[in-house]
C-alpha positions as a printed Julia matrix, in Angstrom:
168×3 Matrix{Float64}:
 -2.6    -3.77  -16.77
 -3.35   -7.38  -16.18
 -0.26   -9.4   -14.83
  0.84  -10.42  -11.47
  3.64   -7.69  -11.52
  3.26   -4.75  -13.75
  5.6    -1.65  -14.11
  4.79    1.28  -15.85
  6.64    4.31  -16.97
  9.35    3.67  -14.1
 11.85    5.92  -14.12
 15.11    5.85  -11.34
 17.69    8.47  -10.82
 20.36    9.1    -8.34
 20.65   12.56   -7.88
 20.3    14.08  -11.23
 21.74   10.64  -12.99
 18.96    8.78  -14.53
 19.62    4.94  -14.08
 15.99    3.84  -15.79
 14.01    5.52  -18.17
 10.31    4.59  -19.16
 10.71    0.82  -18.15
  7.3    -1.03  -18.97
  7.01   -5.04  -17.73
  4.06   -7.21  -17.19
  4.87  -10.68  -15.71
  1.79  -12.95  -15.28
  1.15  -15.6   -12.63
  3.28  -18.57  -13.21
  5.66  -16.81  -16.02
  9.58  -16.63  -15.82
 10.79  -13.52  -16.75
 14.62  -12.87  -17.4
 16.02   -9.42  -17.99
 19.55   -9.43  -19.67
 22.07   -6.75  -20.16
 25.36   -5.21  -20.12
 26.93   -4.06  -16.73
 25.5    -0.68  -15.78
 22.24   -1.07  -17.63
 19.93   -1.38  -14.8
 19.1    -4.45  -14.15
 19.81   -4.48  -10.27
 18.23   -0.87  -10.36
 14.85   -2.53  -11.62
 15.06   -5.34   -9.27
 15.6    -3.27   -6.22
 12.82   -0.69   -7.7
 10.39   -3.48   -7.5
 11.52   -4.58   -4.0
 11.57   -1.01   -2.71
 15.14   -1.35   -1.61
 18.39    0.45   -2.32
 21.2     1.24   -0.76
 21.39    4.74   -1.98
 18.64    7.27   -2.08
 17.05    6.91   -5.59
 13.79    8.93   -6.78
 11.57    6.64   -8.35
  8.86    7.5   -10.15
  6.13    5.56  -12.42
  4.11    2.71  -11.1
  4.61   -0.83   -9.65
  1.62   -2.93   -8.91
  1.66   -6.45   -7.39
 -1.62   -8.52   -7.65
 -3.53   -4.9    -8.06
 -1.86   -3.38   -4.79
 -0.22   -0.52   -6.06
  3.56   -0.3    -4.34
  4.23    3.21   -4.83
  5.5     4.61   -1.58
  5.38    1.11    0.38
  8.56    0.27    2.07
 10.68   -3.11    1.29
  9.31   -4.83    4.31
  5.6    -4.22    3.66
  6.49   -5.28   -0.15
  7.77   -8.41    1.31
  4.62   -9.28    3.38
  2.74   -8.53   -0.04
  5.11  -11.44   -1.74
  8.1    -9.79   -3.03
 11.28  -11.57   -2.56
 14.47  -10.22   -3.19
 17.44  -12.66   -3.26
 20.57  -11.12   -3.81
 22.9   -13.22   -5.7
 24.82  -15.67   -3.16
 23.67  -14.06    0.02
 21.28  -14.4     2.49
 22.54  -17.47    4.25
 24.31  -18.14    7.31
 27.59  -19.91    6.53
 28.46  -21.23   10.07
 24.65  -23.13   10.16
 23.64  -25.82    8.2
 21.25  -26.08    5.38
 18.59  -27.14    7.89
 19.58  -24.97   10.62
 19.3   -21.86    7.96
 15.7   -23.06    6.59
 14.25  -23.46   10.32
 15.55  -20.08   11.23
 13.44  -17.49    9.47
  9.62  -17.51   10.43
  7.22  -15.81    7.78
  4.66  -13.22    8.84
  1.82  -14.55   10.71
 -0.45  -13.17    7.62
  1.28  -15.95    5.37
  0.31  -18.54    7.72
 -1.56  -20.61    5.18
  1.19  -20.04    2.73
  3.95  -21.63    4.37
  6.14  -24.5     3.22
  7.26  -26.96    5.12
 10.77  -28.23    5.21
  9.73  -31.56    3.51
  8.38  -29.66    0.7
 11.52  -27.49    0.46
 13.46  -30.81    0.03
 11.11  -32.32   -2.29
 11.25  -29.05   -4.48
 15.1   -28.89   -4.16
 16.4   -32.58   -3.67
 19.99  -31.6    -3.46
 19.29  -29.44   -0.47
 17.67  -32.67    1.41
 20.89  -34.33    0.41
 23.14  -31.47    1.98
 20.75  -30.63    5.02
 23.54  -31.06    7.62
 26.08  -29.63    5.52
 27.28  -25.98    6.85
 26.21  -23.16    4.07
 29.95  -22.24    3.77
 30.61  -25.62    2.27
 27.66  -25.19   -0.68
 28.07  -24.46   -4.25
 26.98  -20.78   -5.42
 24.01  -22.29   -6.85
 23.04  -24.24   -3.65
 23.71  -21.15   -1.42
 20.92  -19.61   -3.84
 18.38  -22.23   -3.33
 19.1   -21.83    0.67
 18.33  -17.89    0.09
 15.19  -18.26   -1.94
 13.59  -20.7     0.32
 14.92  -19.33    3.6
 11.77  -17.54    4.24
  9.74  -21.02    4.03
  7.07  -18.94    2.15
  6.49  -18.9    -1.67
  6.64  -15.15   -2.56
  4.5   -14.13   -5.54
  7.45  -12.3    -7.12
 11.23  -13.35   -6.43
 13.71  -11.22   -7.73
 16.8   -13.33   -7.94
 19.56  -10.79   -8.64
 22.04  -13.12  -10.53
 19.9   -16.58  -10.43
 23.12  -18.65  -11.79
 25.88  -17.95   -9.49
 28.65  -20.67   -9.03
């Protein structure tokens, strides 16, 4: 294993029903990887297994490593502190608040203090958000909401699982 994110022999099942079998994935630093497939193929299951999150109670086996850290058995909140971000499609924004209020609302963990983005940095990266800073998130397109949700923690994650990155 030599990537930033390394997945080996990943298997996920819900009860007796297998959802993923023998998944292998390596993502290097700075790489963008897309996982494509039909509905029910296991894309969301893969993303959720990496993030350590699920609405159900899956049985997950195999190995998931991030930057050399073994994530086996580590809960989602600790994975987030290690640099894993899960941004579900079009969610993760407070619709009644403005773009800027959403960005200022979430404070990153103290351990991430040296990695924080300033709001100005976010607007430089996503210029469209700067133009919509005072707009309520309820008025944003799906893609704009996804940008707010992605940078909401004001901290650059090592791995960002975007769910469906092209919404709206």
